[in-house]
DRENDO-1510 file (C-alpha; in Angstrom, 1 decimal, always signed):
<recs>
REC; n; res; u; v; w
REC; 1; MET; +0.4; -0.2; -0.1 .
REC; 2; CYS; +1.1; +3.7; -0.6 .
REC; 3; LEU; +0.4; +7.3; -0.8 .
REC; 4; PHE; -0.1; +7.5; +2.9 .
REC; 5; LYS; +2.9; +10.1; +3.1 .
REC; 6; ASN; +0.8; +12.7; +2.7 .
REC; 7; ILE; -1.6; +11.7; +5.8 .
REC; 8; VAL; +0.6; +10.9; +8.3 .
REC; 9; LEU; -0.1; +13.7; +10.8 .
REC; 10; PHE; -3.8; +12.7; +10.7 .
REC; 11; VAL; -2.9; +9.3; +12.3 .
REC; 12; PHE; -2.5; +10.6; +15.9 .
REC; 13; ILE; -4.6; +13.5; +15.9 .
REC; 14; SER; -8.4; +13.7; +16.8 .
REC; 15; ILE; -7.7; +12.7; +20.2 .
REC; 16; SER; -9.8; +15.8; +22.1 .
REC; 17; ILE; -12.5; +14.4; +19.4 .
REC; 18; LYS; -12.5; +10.9; +20.5 .
REC; 19; SER; -12.4; +12.4; +24.5 .
REC; 20; GLN; -15.3; +14.1; +23.8 .
REC; 21; ILE; -17.5; +11.4; +22.2 .
REC; 22; ILE; -16.1; +8.9; +25.1 .
REC; 23; GLU; -16.8; +11.4; +27.9 .
REC; 24; GLN; -20.6; +11.3; +26.5 .
REC; 25; ASN; -20.8; +7.6; +26.2 .
REC; 26; HIS; -21.4; +7.9; +22.3 .
REC; 27; ILE; -18.5; +5.7; +21.3 .
REC; 28; MET; -17.0; +2.9; +22.8 .
REC; 29; SER; -13.1; +2.5; +23.2 .
REC; 30; ASN; -11.3; -0.8; +24.5 .
REC; 31; GLU; -14.7; -3.0; +24.4 .
REC; 32; THR; -14.9; -6.6; +25.7 .
REC; 33; ASN; -16.2; -8.9; +22.9 .
REC; 34; ASN; -19.4; -9.7; +25.3 .
REC; 35; GLN; -20.0; -5.7; +26.0 .
REC; 36; PHE; -19.4; -4.2; +22.6 .
REC; 37; GLU; -22.7; -3.6; +20.9 .
REC; 38; LYS; -22.7; -2.0; +17.5 .
REC; 39; CYS; -24.6; +1.2; +16.7 .
REC; 40; ASN; -25.3; +1.9; +20.4 .
REC; 41; PHE; -29.1; +1.1; +19.8 .
REC; 42; ASP; -31.8; +2.6; +21.9 .
REC; 43; PRO; -35.6; +1.2; +21.2 .
REC; 44; LYS; -37.4; +4.6; +22.5 .
REC; 45; HIS; -35.0; +6.6; +19.9 .
REC; 46; SER; -35.7; +4.5; +16.9 .
REC; 47; SER; -39.7; +4.4; +17.9 .
REC; 48; ASP; -39.7; +7.8; +17.7 .
REC; 49; GLN; -37.8; +8.3; +14.6 .
REC; 50; LEU; -40.4; +5.6; +12.8 .
REC; 51; LYS; -43.2; +7.9; +14.1 .
REC; 52; ILE; -41.7; +11.4; +12.8 .
REC; 53; LEU; -40.6; +9.6; +9.1 .
REC; 54; GLY; -43.3; +7.8; +8.9 .
REC; 55; ASP; -42.8; +3.8; +7.1 .
REC; 56; GLY; -39.7; +2.4; +6.7 .
REC; 57; TRP; -38.4; +5.3; +8.7 .
REC; 58; GLY; -38.7; +7.4; +5.4 .
REC; 59; TYR; -37.3; +5.0; +2.4 .
REC; 60; ASN; -39.2; +1.4; +2.7 .
REC; 61; TYR; -38.9; -1.4; +0.1 .
REC; 62; ASP; -41.5; +0.7; -2.0 .
REC; 63; SER; -38.8; +2.9; -2.3 .
REC; 64; LEU; -36.2; +0.9; -2.8 .
REC; 65; MET; -37.9; -0.6; -6.1 .
REC; 66; LEU; -38.4; +2.9; -7.2 .
REC; 67; ASP; -34.6; +3.3; -7.1 .
REC; 68; LEU; -33.7; +0.1; -8.7 .
REC; 69; ASP; -35.8; +1.1; -11.7 .
REC; 70; LYS; -34.2; +4.2; -11.9 .
REC; 71; TRP; -30.4; +2.6; -11.3 .
REC; 72; ASN; -31.0; -0.3; -13.5 .
REC; 73; GLU; -31.1; +2.1; -16.8 .
REC; 74; SER; -27.7; +2.8; -16.2 .
REC; 75; PRO; -25.8; +0.8; -18.8 .
REC; 76; TYR; -23.0; +0.4; -15.9 .
REC; 77; VAL; -25.4; -1.5; -13.4 .
REC; 78; GLU; -27.0; -5.2; -13.4 .
REC; 79; VAL; -29.6; -5.3; -10.7 .
REC; 80; ASP; -30.1; -8.9; -9.5 .
REC; 81; SER; -32.0; -10.9; -6.9 .
REC; 82; PHE; -29.2; -13.0; -4.3 .
REC; 83; GLY; -31.9; -14.8; -2.4 .
REC; 84; ALA; -35.0; -13.9; -0.1 .
REC; 85; THR; -36.2; -13.2; +3.3 .
REC; 86; VAL; -38.5; -15.0; +5.9 .
REC; 87; GLN; -41.5; -13.2; +4.1 .
REC; 88; ASN; -40.3; -14.4; +0.8 .
REC; 89; ARG; -39.4; -10.0; -0.1 .
REC; 90; ALA; -36.6; -10.4; -2.8 .
REC; 91; LEU; -32.9; -9.4; -1.9 .
REC; 92; TRP; -31.3; -7.0; -4.0 .
REC; 93; GLU; -27.8; -6.3; -5.6 .
REC; 94; LEU; -26.0; -3.9; -7.8 .
REC; 95; LYS; -23.4; -4.9; -9.7 .
REC; 96; ILE; -21.3; -2.1; -11.0 .
REC; 97; SER; -19.0; -2.0; -13.5 .
REC; 98; ASP; -18.1; -1.5; -17.4 .
REC; 99; TYR; -18.2; -5.2; -17.7 .
REC; 100; ILE; -16.0; -4.5; -21.0 .
REC; 101; PRO; -13.0; -7.4; -20.6 .
REC; 102; SER; -9.6; -6.1; -20.2 .
REC; 103; PHE; -6.0; -7.4; -19.2 .
REC; 104; ASN; -6.2; -5.5; -15.8 .
REC; 105; ASN; -6.5; -7.4; -12.5 .
REC; 106; ARG; -10.1; -5.7; -10.9 .
REC; 107; THR; -10.4; -5.5; -7.1 .
REC; 108; ARG; -13.8; -5.9; -6.2 .
REC; 109; ILE; -15.4; -3.9; -3.2 .
REC; 110; THR; -18.7; -5.1; -1.3 .
REC; 111; ILE; -20.6; -2.9; +0.5 .
REC; 112; HIS; -24.1; -4.2; +2.6 .
REC; 113; ALA; -26.5; -1.6; +4.3 .
REC; 114; ARG; -29.5; -1.7; +6.5 .
REC; 115; THR; -28.8; -4.7; +8.3 .
REC; 116; HIS; -30.4; -2.8; +11.0 .
REC; 117; PRO; -33.7; -1.7; +9.6 .
REC; 118; GLY; -33.5; +1.7; +11.4 .
REC; 119; GLU; -30.7; +2.6; +10.6 .
REC; 120; ILE; -31.7; +4.7; +7.3 .
REC; 121; HIS; -28.5; +7.1; +8.0 .
REC; 122; SER; -26.5; +4.3; +6.7 .
REC; 123; PHE; -28.2; +3.6; +3.5 .
REC; 124; TYR; -28.5; +6.9; +2.5 .
REC; 125; ALA; -24.7; +7.2; +2.4 .
REC; 126; THR; -24.7; +4.3; +0.6 .
REC; 127; ARG; -26.9; +5.6; -2.0 .
REC; 128; GLU; -24.4; +9.0; -2.3 .
REC; 129; ILE; -21.8; +5.8; -3.0 .
REC; 130; ILE; -23.9; +4.7; -5.9 .
REC; 131; ASN; -25.0; +7.7; -7.2 .
REC; 132; ILE; -21.4; +8.8; -7.7 .
REC; 133; LEU; -20.1; +5.4; -9.0 .
REC; 134; LEU; -22.9; +6.4; -11.6 .
REC; 135; GLY; -21.6; +9.6; -12.5 .
REC; 136; ASN; -19.1; +10.7; -14.9 .
REC; 137; SER; -16.5; +12.0; -12.8 .
REC; 138; GLU; -12.8; +10.7; -13.6 .
REC; 139; LEU; -12.7; +8.7; -10.4 .
REC; 140; ALA; -16.1; +6.7; -11.2 .
REC; 141; GLN; -14.9; +6.2; -14.6 .
REC; 142; ARG; -11.6; +4.6; -13.1 .
REC; 143; PHE; -13.7; +2.5; -10.7 .
REC; 144; ARG; -16.1; +1.1; -13.1 .
REC; 145; LYS; -13.0; +0.0; -15.4 .
REC; 146; HIS; -10.9; -1.4; -12.5 .
REC; 147; THR; -13.4; -2.7; -9.7 .
REC; 148; PHE; -16.5; -4.6; -9.3 .
REC; 149; PHE; -18.6; -2.9; -6.8 .
REC; 150; ASN; -21.5; -5.3; -5.3 .
REC; 151; ILE; -23.7; -3.1; -3.4 .
REC; 152; ILE; -26.6; -4.4; -1.2 .
REC; 153; PRO; -28.6; -1.3; -0.1 .
REC; 154; MET; -31.1; -3.2; +1.8 .
REC; 155; TYR; -30.2; -6.1; +3.5 .
REC; 156; ASN; -33.5; -6.6; +6.1 .
REC; 157; PRO; -36.3; -5.7; +4.3 .
REC; 158; ASP; -38.8; -7.6; +6.4 .
REC; 159; GLY; -37.6; -5.5; +9.6 .
REC; 160; VAL; -37.9; -2.2; +7.0 .
REC; 161; GLU; -41.3; -3.1; +6.5 .
REC; 162; LEU; -42.4; -4.6; +9.9 .
REC; 163; GLY; -41.1; -1.3; +11.8 .
REC; 164; TYR; -38.5; -3.4; +13.5 .
REC; 165; GLY; -35.5; -1.5; +15.1 .
REC; 166; ARG; -32.8; -4.0; +14.7 .
REC; 167; GLU; -34.7; -7.6; +13.7 .
REC; 168; ASN; -35.9; -9.5; +10.8 .
REC; 169; ALA; -39.3; -11.3; +11.1 .
REC; 170; ASN; -38.3; -13.8; +13.1 .
REC; 171; GLY; -37.5; -11.1; +15.6 .
REC; 172; VAL; -33.3; -12.0; +15.1 .
REC; 173; ASP; -30.5; -9.7; +14.5 .
REC; 174; LEU; -28.7; -10.4; +11.2 .
REC; 175; GLU; -25.8; -8.9; +12.5 .
REC; 176; ARG; -25.2; -12.0; +15.3 .
REC; 177; GLU; -26.0; -15.3; +12.4 .
REC; 178; TRP; -22.6; -15.7; +10.8 .
REC; 179; ASP; -21.4; -18.2; +13.0 .
REC; 180; LYS; -24.9; -20.4; +13.0 .
REC; 181; GLU; -25.4; -23.6; +11.7 .
REC; 182; ASN; -28.8; -22.9; +10.5 .
REC; 183; PRO; -28.8; -18.8; +10.1 .
REC; 184; GLN; -31.6; -17.0; +9.2 .
REC; 185; PRO; -32.1; -17.1; +5.4 .
REC; 186; GLU; -31.3; -13.5; +4.5 .
REC; 187; ALA; -27.7; -14.0; +6.6 .
REC; 188; ALA; -27.4; -17.7; +4.5 .
REC; 189; ALA; -28.0; -15.5; +1.3 .
REC; 190; LEU; -25.4; -12.8; +1.9 .
REC; 191; LYS; -22.7; -15.5; +3.5 .
REC; 192; SER; -23.4; -17.8; -0.1 .
REC; 193; LEU; -23.1; -14.4; -2.1 .
REC; 194; TYR; -20.1; -13.7; -0.5 .
REC; 195; LEU; -18.5; -17.0; -0.6 .
REC; 196; LYS; -19.2; -17.4; -4.3 .
REC; 197; TYR; -17.4; -14.3; -4.5 .
REC; 198; MET; -14.2; -15.2; -2.8 .
REC; 199; ASN; -14.0; -18.6; -4.8 .
REC; 200; SER; -14.2; -16.1; -8.1 .
REC; 201; GLY; -11.6; -15.1; -10.2 .
REC; 202; TYR; -12.3; -11.8; -8.5 .
REC; 203; PRO; -12.4; -12.5; -4.8 .
REC; 204; ILE; -13.2; -9.3; -2.5 .
REC; 205; LYS; -10.6; -7.5; -1.1 .
REC; 206; ILE; -12.6; -4.7; +0.9 .
REC; 207; ALA; -16.0; -5.7; +2.3 .
REC; 208; LEU; -17.7; -2.7; +4.1 .
REC; 209; ASN; -20.6; -3.1; +6.5 .
REC; 210; MET; -22.6; +0.0; +6.6 .
REC; 211; HIS; -24.6; +1.2; +10.1 .
REC; 212; ASN; -25.3; +4.3; +12.0 .
REC; 213; ASP; -24.9; +4.9; +16.0 .
REC; 214; GLY; -27.7; +6.9; +17.0 .
REC; 215; GLY; -25.5; +8.7; +19.5 .
REC; 216; ALA; -22.3; +9.4; +18.0 .
REC; 217; GLU; -21.7; +12.9; +16.6 .
REC; 218; LEU; -19.1; +12.1; +14.3 .
REC; 219; ARG; -18.7; +8.8; +11.8 .
REC; 220; TYR; -16.4; +6.2; +12.8 .
REC; 221; PHE; -14.9; +2.6; +11.9 .
REC; 222; VAL; -15.0; -0.4; +14.2 .
REC; 223; TYR; -11.4; -1.3; +14.7 .
REC; 224; HIS; -10.7; -4.2; +15.8 .
REC; 225; HIS; -7.2; -5.1; +17.8 .
REC; 226; GLU; -4.4; -7.7; +17.0 .
REC; 227; ASN; -5.6; -10.0; +19.9 .
REC; 228; GLY; -9.0; -10.5; +17.8 .
REC; 229; THR; -7.0; -10.3; +14.3 .
REC; 230; SER; -3.0; -9.9; +13.8 .
REC; 231; VAL; -0.6; -7.2; +13.8 .
REC; 232; ASP; -0.3; -7.2; +10.0 .
REC; 233; TYR; -4.3; -6.8; +10.0 .
REC; 234; THR; -4.4; -4.0; +12.1 .
REC; 235; ILE; -1.3; -2.2; +10.1 .
REC; 236; ILE; -4.1; -2.6; +7.3 .
REC; 237; GLU; -6.7; -1.2; +9.3 .
REC; 238; GLN; -4.9; +2.0; +10.5 .
REC; 239; GLU; -3.9; +2.9; +6.8 .
REC; 240; PHE; -7.1; +2.4; +5.2 .
REC; 241; ILE; -9.0; +4.0; +8.1 .
REC; 242; SER; -6.5; +7.3; +8.2 .
REC; 243; VAL; -6.6; +7.5; +4.5 .
REC; 244; VAL; -10.5; +7.9; +4.5 .
REC; 245; ARG; -10.5; +10.4; +7.2 .
REC; 246; SER; -7.8; +12.3; +5.6 .
REC; 247; TYR; -10.4; +13.5; +3.3 .
REC; 248; TRP; -13.3; +14.3; +5.7 .
REC; 249; PRO; -11.1; +15.1; +9.1 .
REC; 250; GLU; -13.8; +17.2; +10.8 .
REC; 251; GLY; -16.3; +14.3; +10.0 .
REC; 252; ILE; -14.9; +11.1; +10.8 .
REC; 253; VAL; -12.6; +10.2; +13.5 .
REC; 254; ASN; -9.3; +8.8; +13.9 .
REC; 255; TRP; -9.0; +5.0; +13.8 .
REC; 256; ASP; -8.4; +4.3; +17.4 .
REC; 257; ALA; -11.7; +5.7; +18.5 .
REC; 258; VAL; -13.3; +2.5; +19.0 .
REC; 259; VAL; -11.2; -0.4; +19.7 .
REC; 260; THR; -12.8; -4.1; +19.8 .
REC; 261; TRP; -11.7; -7.6; +20.1 .
REC; 262; THR; -9.6; -7.1; +22.4 .
REC; 263; GLU; -10.0; -10.2; +24.3 .
REC; 264; GLY; -9.8; -12.2; +21.0 .
REC; 265; THR; -12.2; -12.9; +18.1 .
REC; 266; PRO; -15.8; -12.9; +18.1 .
REC; 267; THR; -17.3; -15.4; +15.8 .
REC; 268; HIS; -21.0; -14.3; +14.9 .
REC; 269; TYR; -20.1; -10.9; +12.8 .
REC; 270; PRO; -20.1; -10.8; +8.9 .
REC; 271; GLU; -16.3; -9.0; +9.9 .
REC; 272; SER; -15.6; -12.5; +11.9 .
REC; 273; TRP; -16.4; -14.6; +9.2 .
REC; 274; PHE; -14.2; -13.0; +6.7 .
REC; 275; TRP; -11.4; -12.7; +9.3 .
REC; 276; LEU; -11.6; -16.4; +10.5 .
REC; 277; ASN; -11.9; -17.8; +7.0 .
REC; 278; TYR; -9.7; -15.2; +4.9 .
REC; 279; GLN; -7.2; -13.5; +7.4 .
REC; 280; GLU; -5.4; -10.6; +5.9 .
REC; 281; SER; -6.5; -11.1; +2.4 .
REC; 282; VAL; -9.9; -9.4; +3.0 .
REC; 283; LEU; -10.4; -5.6; +5.0 .
REC; 284; ALA; -14.0; -6.2; +6.2 .
REC; 285; LEU; -15.0; -3.1; +8.6 .
REC; 286; THR; -18.2; -1.9; +9.9 .
REC; 287; PHE; -18.8; +2.0; +9.1 .
REC; 288; GLU; -21.0; +4.2; +11.4 .
REC; 289; GLU; -22.7; +7.0; +10.5 .
REC; 290; VAL; -24.5; +9.3; +12.9 .
REC; 291; THR; -28.0; +10.5; +12.6 .
REC; 292; THR; -27.6; +14.2; +12.5 .
REC; 293; GLY; -25.9; +14.2; +9.3 .
REC; 294; SER; -27.3; +16.5; +6.3 .
REC; 295; GLN; -27.7; +15.4; +2.5 .
REC; 296; GLU; -24.1; +17.0; +1.8 .
REC; 297; ASP; -22.5; +15.0; +5.1 .
REC; 298; PHE; -23.8; +11.8; +2.9 .
REC; 299; VAL; -22.1; +12.9; +0.1 .
REC; 300; LYS; -18.9; +13.9; +2.0 .
REC; 301; THR; -19.1; +10.1; +3.7 .
REC; 302; ALA; -19.4; +8.6; +0.5 .
REC; 303; GLU; -16.7; +10.5; -1.2 .
REC; 304; ALA; -14.4; +9.6; +1.5 .
REC; 305; LEU; -14.8; +6.4; +1.6 .
REC; 306; LEU; -14.7; +5.9; -2.3 .
REC; 307; LYS; -11.5; +8.5; -2.1 .
REC; 308; GLY; -9.7; +6.2; +0.5 .
REC; 309; ILE; -10.7; +3.0; -1.3 .
REC; 310; ALA; -9.0; +4.4; -4.7 .
REC; 311; ASP; -5.8; +5.3; -2.8 .
REC; 312; VAL; -5.6; +2.2; -0.9 .
REC; 313; ILE; -5.9; -0.3; -4.0 .
REC; 314; GLU; -3.9; +2.1; -6.1 .
REC; 315; LEU; -6.7; +2.8; -8.8 .
REC; 316; GLU; -4.9; +3.6; -12.0 .
REC; 317; ASP; -5.6; +4.5; -15.6 .
REC; 318; LEU; -4.1; +1.9; -17.7 .
REC; 319; THR; -6.0; +1.7; -20.8 .
REC; 320; SER; -3.9; -1.0; -23.3 .
REC; 321; ILE; -1.3; -3.7; -22.7 .
REC; 322; GLU; +0.6; -1.3; -25.0 .
REC; 323; ASP; +1.0; +1.7; -22.2 .
REC; 324; ARG; +3.0; -0.7; -20.5 .
REC; 325; ASP; +6.1; +1.1; -21.1 .
REC; 326; SER; +4.9; +4.7; -20.1 .
REC; 327; PHE; +3.1; +3.3; -16.7 .
REC; 328; PRO; +5.6; +0.5; -15.2 .
REC; 329; PRO; +4.2; -1.5; -12.8 .
REC; 330; ARG; +4.6; -1.1; -9.2 .
REC; 331; LYS; +4.8; -5.0; -7.9 .
REC; 332; PHE; +4.9; -8.4; -9.4 .
REC; 333; GLN; +1.5; -9.7; -9.9 .
REC; 334; LEU; -0.8; -12.3; -11.4 .
REC; 335; ASN; -4.4; -11.6; -12.3 .
REC; 336; PRO; -6.9; -14.0; -12.9 .
REC; 337; ASN; -7.4; -15.7; -16.3 .
REC; 338; PHE; -10.0; -14.4; -18.4 .
REC; 339; PRO; -12.8; -15.8; -19.5 .
REC; 340; ASN; -13.0; -18.1; -16.9 .
REC; 341; PRO; -14.4; -21.1; -16.8 .
REC; 342; PHE; -13.1; -21.0; -20.3 .
REC; 343; ASN; -13.2; -23.5; -23.6 .
REC; 344; PRO; -10.7; -23.6; -25.0 .
REC; 345; SER; -8.3; -21.0; -24.9 .
REC; 346; THR; -7.9; -18.3; -22.1 .
REC; 347; LYS; -5.9; -14.7; -21.4 .
REC; 348; ILE; -3.5; -14.8; -18.2 .
REC; 349; VAL; -1.9; -11.6; -18.0 .
REC; 350; TYR; +1.0; -10.6; -15.4 .
REC; 351; SER; +3.1; -7.7; -14.1 .
REC; 352; ILE; +7.0; -7.3; -13.1 .
REC; 353; PRO; +8.3; -4.4; -12.1 .
REC; 354; SER; +11.8; -4.6; -12.7 .
REC; 355; ASN; +14.2; -5.7; -15.2 .
REC; 356; ASN; +15.9; -9.0; -16.2 .
REC; 357; VAL; +13.8; -11.0; -14.2 .
REC; 358; TYR; +13.5; -14.8; -15.0 .
REC; 359; VAL; +10.1; -15.5; -15.4 .
REC; 360; LYS; +8.3; -19.2; -15.7 .
REC; 361; LEU; +4.5; -19.7; -16.3 .
REC; 362; SER; +3.3; -23.3; -16.2 .
REC; 363; VAL; -0.1; -25.0; -16.2 .
REC; 364; TYR; -0.9; -27.9; -13.8 .
REC; 365; ASN; -3.3; -30.2; -13.6 .
REC; 366; ILE; -5.2; -31.5; -10.2 .
REC; 367; LEU; -2.5; -34.0; -9.7 .
REC; 368; GLY; +0.3; -31.5; -9.8 .
REC; 369; GLN; +1.3; -32.8; -12.8 .
REC; 370; GLU; +3.1; -29.9; -15.2 .
REC; 371; VAL; +0.9; -29.5; -18.3 .
REC; 372; ALA; +2.2; -26.5; -20.3 .
REC; 373; VAL; +4.8; -24.2; -20.2 .
REC; 374; LEU; +3.6; -20.6; -21.3 .
REC; 375; VAL; +6.7; -18.5; -20.6 .
REC; 376; ASN; +9.8; -19.5; -19.6 .
REC; 377; ASN; +12.9; -16.8; -20.1 .
REC; 378; ILE; +14.4; -13.4; -18.9 .
REC; 379; GLU; +11.9; -10.5; -19.4 .
REC; 380; ASN; +11.6; -6.7; -18.2 .
REC; 381; ALA; +9.6; -4.6; -16.4 .
REC; 382; GLY; +6.0; -4.5; -17.7 .
REC; 383; LEU; +2.5; -6.2; -18.1 .
REC; 384; TYR; +2.6; -9.3; -20.5 .
REC; 385; GLU; -0.4; -11.1; -21.8 .
REC; 386; VAL; -0.2; -15.1; -22.9 .
REC; 387; PHE; -2.7; -17.1; -24.1 .
REC; 388; PHE; -3.4; -20.6; -23.0 .
REC; 389; ASP; -4.7; -23.0; -25.4 .
REC; 390; ALA; -6.3; -25.9; -23.5 .
REC; 391; SER; -8.0; -27.8; -26.7 .
REC; 392; GLY; -5.4; -31.1; -26.0 .
REC; 393; LEU; -7.0; -31.6; -22.3 .
REC; 394; THR; -9.7; -32.8; -21.1 .
REC; 395; SER; -12.3; -31.0; -18.9 .
REC; 396; GLY; -11.5; -29.9; -15.3 .
REC; 397; THR; -9.7; -28.0; -13.0 .
REC; 398; TYR; -6.1; -26.4; -13.8 .
REC; 399; PHE; -3.6; -24.3; -11.9 .
REC; 400; TYR; -1.0; -22.0; -13.5 .
REC; 401; ARG; +1.8; -20.7; -11.6 .
REC; 402; ILE; +3.8; -18.2; -11.9 .
REC; 403; ARG; +8.0; -17.9; -10.6 .
REC; 404; ALA; +9.6; -14.6; -11.3 .
REC; 405; GLY; +12.6; -13.8; -9.3 .
REC; 406; GLY; +11.7; -14.4; -5.8 .
REC; 407; PHE; +8.0; -13.9; -6.3 .
REC; 408; VAL; +5.5; -17.1; -6.6 .
REC; 409; GLU; +1.7; -17.3; -6.6 .
REC; 410; THR; -0.7; -19.7; -8.4 .
REC; 411; LYS; -4.4; -19.2; -9.7 .
REC; 412; LYS; -7.0; -21.6; -10.4 .
REC; 413; MET; -8.9; -22.3; -13.6 .
REC; 414; LEU; -11.7; -24.3; -15.0 .
REC; 415; LEU; -12.1; -25.4; -18.1 .
REC; 416; MET; -15.4; -26.6; -19.6 .
REC; 417; LYS; -15.9; -28.6; -22.9 .
</recs>
């Protein structure tokens, strides 16, 4: 990761802001696993807001359906259902990308909102993220070209329609279902969706869980201590949160304002599922919006999150394979092959950041036997694409491995005839 040299000053500031919030009991720091409760839920406040704002806290399932129709008009959106709720309402996902096959390695980012129905402000920030991604800004164009965004704007529509503050139709908090053998249908559907993406050629790299804290005055991330993750993971967290905050330091507190998992890893949160199964390969965090924000504030939240993501994933705009001399890669990288599954040929792209590197790219079958050598020579810095023709092979799972200097990486592909 890079681009942090301009934000060092932000890493250790906001102490006075944090202290003020903690003194007001709006944000909890260094909580134990059993004590910490996301969002500081107040049933009376939620009920009062429902009476003031009306059905669905001002945005119900019908409102979502209208927005889905509008978003679906964009050429960059695919709207799809990935499951159903207890009361058989469809769970909807927006897939945002330009969908143009390209050589570059796309990054997948997932966002889900309104796990707790009364936290309408988390949706408003998410909606602004969607609006930015569908716009004409340079940032939006780069995101659509180099990433997949998978956004679930309303994860608990039954709870929204029933006027429940935190629960689904069965009276269960979906935030605490991720370690259950037989979870609620909404949690089972979302876990299945995320598992599908993790097993794809473009696994999830950043997973944001959007909530809002009814008592907090400033926005914050729920930070996970090294006792429940690892030292390496906390460095990733700190860098990401600090970068996001650098784009709105007056509205988002520092990474150490809310520290959880100090006594180990809880098992019931979606972030727990990501950590226990994928460790440092996925940055999974809860973001807490505030209930006092204006429309302008939701835009600022969305911009800070997206600009922070862009910095952390080093979002670039490499337009063609011929540009490799103008834009030398910053690191060794083996991209997912495309297409995958394939028949009979597929393209593999890799990057080399320095000159005079011995590179070997081979294909292996499920038994570990080498069935093809695609590259075996000295190469200079650049982006390279290689086509693999599997006409002489049988259907099944294959692996391709690159050895470049001290860099070694293996990926899986599926031949389907």
